[in-house]
N, C-alpha and C positions, 0 to 999 in steps of 0.2 A: 248332762241329758237328762230331762225329765218328761214325764206325760201325764195327762190327765184322762184316766180311762173310766168307762161305766161298767159296773158289775153288779148286777142285781137291783137296778134302780137308783144304786148310789153312785156318787163320782169320787174318786181317789187320785190325789197326786201322788204318782210313784216315782222313783229312782231306780238303776239297776243296784242290786243286792239289799233293797228293801224288804221288810217284812210286815204284811198288813193282815188285818183281820177282816173278813168280808162273812156275809151271810153264808150259810151252809150251801156248799156246792155238791152236784152228784159224780164228784170225780173221785177217783181213789188214791188213798195216802201213797206219798212218793210218785204220782202220776203227773203229769203236765196238763197245764191249763193255757189256753190261748185265748188272748181276748182282743177281738178285732174291732171293738167300739172304743177306738182312741179319738177323743175330742180334741186333744192338742198335743203337738210334739214340740219341744223346745231344748235346742243346744245352746252353746254360748252366744251364738250369733244370729242364728236365724229362728223364727216361730212359725210354725204350721199351724192353722186353726181350721177346723173342719167345717163342713156346712152340711149336715151336723157332726159328719165324722171325717178323719183324715182317711182315704181309701188305701193307700200303700201302707200304712202304718199297722203294726201288729206289737203286742206286749206278751212275752211268753213267761210263764211262772210254774213253779213247782209248789204241789201241795204237800205241806210239812205236816199237819194232822187236823183231825177233827176234834172240838171241843165244845166247852159250854162256857158262856160268859159269866159275869158275876151276877148274883141274885139281886133283883130289884123286887122290892116290897111296895105293893100297892094297899094304900089304908083309906077306907071311906068311912066318915063318921058325919051323923046328923046330929047336932047338939041338942038335947033336950026331947029327944025322939025314942031314946035306946037302940039307935041304930049304928052298928058297927059292922064292917066287914074287911076281912085282911085276906090277901092273895099275893103270892110271889109269882116270879117269873125268872127263867135261865134261858137266854137267847142261844140257839145253836150257830157255832161259827166254824169257819174253816180259816186255817192260817196259810197264808201265801209267802212263798218267798221270790221276788222278781229276778227272773235271770237275764232277760235279755229286753231291750227295746229297740225295734228296728223301724226307722223312717223309710 
């Protein structure tokens, strides 16, 4: 069984016992997170597609930890002008472990 959920403006395909990284959530570590914006639920035989969400479906997850992603270097340069600018960014992330998908 898998589901497509919308968390923080992004869509994720999840299964039970999966671990996903999403944008930082305001939940506590070892707390639970319930997502009710489930766009699609599918088991081996049937597929339920929401318009836009499946009303009865929920996905429950546990917050494993809050962390930072890999560093991304942004480098800008204009040739023959002497302009160079370097900047770095690390995205704040939350690691979720999917516990249960209920249709």
